[in-house]
C-alpha positions in Angstrom: 0.0 0.0 0.0 2.9 2.3 0.8 4.3 1.7 -2.7 1.1 3.0 -4.3 1.1 6.3 -2.5 4.8 7.1 -3.0 6.2 9.1 -5.9 8.4 7.2 -8.4 11.7 8.1 -6.9 10.6 7.0 -3.4 9.1 3.8 -4.9 12.5 3.0 -6.2 14.1 3.6 -2.8 11.5 1.5 -1.1 12.2 -1.4 -3.6 15.9 -1.0 -3.0 15.5 -1.2 0.8 13.1 -4.2 0.4 15.7 -5.9 -1.9 18.5 -5.3 0.6 16.3 -6.6 3.5 15.5 -9.7 1.4 19.1 -10.4 0.5 20.5 -9.4 3.9 18.0 -11.7 5.7 20.3 -14.7 4.9 23.5 -12.9 5.9 23.7 -9.2 6.1 27.5 -9.1 5.7 27.2 -10.0 2.1 25.3 -6.8 1.4 28.6 -4.9 1.7 30.2 -7.2 -0.8 27.3 -6.6 -3.2 27.6 -2.9 -2.8 31.4 -3.0 -3.5 30.5 -4.7 -6.8 27.7 -2.2 -7.5 29.9 0.8 -6.7 32.7 -0.4 -8.9 30.4 -1.2 -11.8 28.6 2.2 -11.5 31.8 4.2 -11.3 33.6 2.3 -14.1 30.6 2.7 -16.4 30.5 6.4 -15.8 34.2 6.6 -16.5 33.9 4.4 -19.6 31.3 6.8 -21.0 33.4 9.9 -20.5 36.8 8.5 -21.4 38.9 8.3 -24.6 38.9 5.0 -26.5 42.2 3.9 -25.0 41.2 4.7 -21.4 37.7 3.1 -21.9 39.5 -0.3 -22.2 41.4 0.5 -19.0 38.2 1.2 -17.1 36.5 -1.9 -18.5 39.5 -4.0 -17.5 39.4 -2.6 -13.9 35.7 -3.4 -13.8 36.3 -7.0 -15.0 39.2 -7.6 -12.6 37.2 -6.4 -9.6 34.0 -8.2 -10.6 35.6 -11.5 -11.7 38.1 -11.3 -8.8 35.3 -11.2 -6.2 33.4 -13.9 -8.0 36.4 -16.1 -8.4 37.6 -15.7 -4.8 34.2 -16.7 -3.3 33.4 -19.4 -5.9 36.8 -21.2 -6.1 38.9 -20.4 -3.1 37.9 -23.5 -1.1 38.3 -25.7 -4.2 41.9 -24.5 -4.9 42.8 -24.6 -1.2 41.5 -28.1 -0.8 43.3 -29.2 -4.0 46.6 -27.7 -2.8 46.2 -29.4 0.5 45.5 -32.8 -1.1 48.5 -32.4 -3.6 50.9 -31.5 -0.8 49.7 -34.4 1.5 50.2 -36.8 -1.5 53.9 -35.7 -1.5 54.1 -36.2 2.3 53.9 -32.5 3.1 51.2 -31.8 5.7 50.6 -28.0 5.8 49.6 -26.6 9.1 47.9 -23.4 8.0 44.5 -22.1 8.7 42.2 -22.7 5.8 39.4 -20.2 5.4 36.0 -21.8 4.9 34.6 -19.3 2.5 30.8 -19.3 2.2 29.5 -18.7 -1.3 27.2 -15.6 -1.2 23.7 -16.4 -2.6 23.2 -15.0 -6.1 26.8 -13.8 -6.6 27.0 -15.1 -10.1 23.7 -13.6 -11.1 24.4 -10.1 -9.9 28.0 -10.1 -11.0 27.3 -11.1 -14.6 24.3 -8.7 -14.7 26.5 -5.8 -13.6 29.2 -6.8 -16.0 26.7 -6.9 -18.9 25.8 -3.3 -18.0 29.5 -2.2 -18.2 29.9 -4.0 -21.6 26.8 -2.3 -23.0 28.1 1.1 -21.9 31.5 0.2 -23.4 30.0 -0.7 -26.7 27.9 2.5 -26.7 24.6 0.7 -26.8 23.6 2.2 -23.4 24.1 5.5 -21.7 25.1 5.1 -18.0 22.4 5.6 -15.4 22.9 9.0 -13.7 21.5 7.8 -10.4 23.6 5.4 -8.2 20.4 4.4 -6.3 18.5 3.5 -9.5 21.5 1.4 -10.7 21.7 -0.3 -7.3 18.0 -1.2 -7.6 18.6 -2.7 -11.1 21.3 -5.0 -9.6 19.6 -5.9 -6.3 16.0 -6.2 -7.5 14.9 -9.1 -5.4 12.6 -11.1 -7.7 15.6 -12.1 -9.9 18.5 -11.6 -7.5 19.2 -15.0 -6.2 17.9 -17.3 -9.0 18.0 -15.1 -12.1 17.5 -14.7 -14.9 20.4 -12.4 -15.7 18.5 -9.3 -16.9 20.0 -7.2 -19.7 20.2 -3.5 -18.7 18.3 -2.4 -21.8 15.3 -4.5 -20.7 15.2 -3.8 -16.9 16.7 -0.3 -16.5 13.9 1.5 -18.3 11.5 -0.1 -15.9 13.5 1.3 -13.0 14.3 4.7 -14.4 10.9 5.7 -15.8 7.7 6.0 -13.8 5.6 2.9 -13.7 1.9 3.0 -14.4 -0.6 0.6 -13.0 -3.7 -0.6 -14.9 -6.1 -3.5 -14.7 -4.7 -4.7 -18.0 -1.2 -4.9 -16.6 -2.5 -6.5 -13.4 -4.4 -9.3 -15.4 -1.4 -9.8 -17.7 0.9 -10.2 -14.6 -1.5 -12.6 -13.0 -1.7 -14.6 -16.2 2.1 -14.9 -16.4 2.4 -15.9 -12.8 -0.2 -18.6 -13.0 1.0 -19.9 -16.4 4.5 -20.2 -14.9 3.2 -22.0 -11.8 1.1 -24.4 -14.0 4.2 -25.2 -16.1 6.3 -25.8 -13.0 3.8 -27.8 -11.0 2.1 -29.8 -13.7 4.6 -30.1 -16.5 8.1 -29.9 -15.1 7.5 -31.7 -11.8 5.7 -34.6 -13.6 8.4 -34.9 -16.3 10.9 -35.3 -13.5 9.0 -38.3 -12.2 9.3 -40.1 -15.6 
């Protein structure tokens, strides 16, 4: 009900807070990690847009190193640490070092690749960077697709964030149809195919 009475800008802020609460309910510490990624992507996209062709590549590279570095660390650190420990113990070396048990943040792949696609679109010149940091943060953190995808292209979702949304009965019925169609396909088609 609050969403319906707010102006567009505050609707976006409310959705951003709701998305952060949704994501932070699992582990609030990973919100900081997500905002490091969001801030890097936002600033690099702004810099790419204003820079000369040579420097554009530099800013894109910085964005890729930070984004893929974060993703790689959280996704593969335990794998490589365990492999190294197994290899060393095979040779009779038993390392006595503390191994970090890194927990994989929920949805890190989805929001990382979505943010990277935004930077690539700005680099290619097919998209102008979003002037508002908070609108960009909502684009990345929007909770319906945050933890399970799909990876949304900026040109598809950003206009829905930036421009005011209008409500109508036609849109309401269309949304209900899509939800119930998806539920039907999941519950009666996919779940029954799995049993075969």
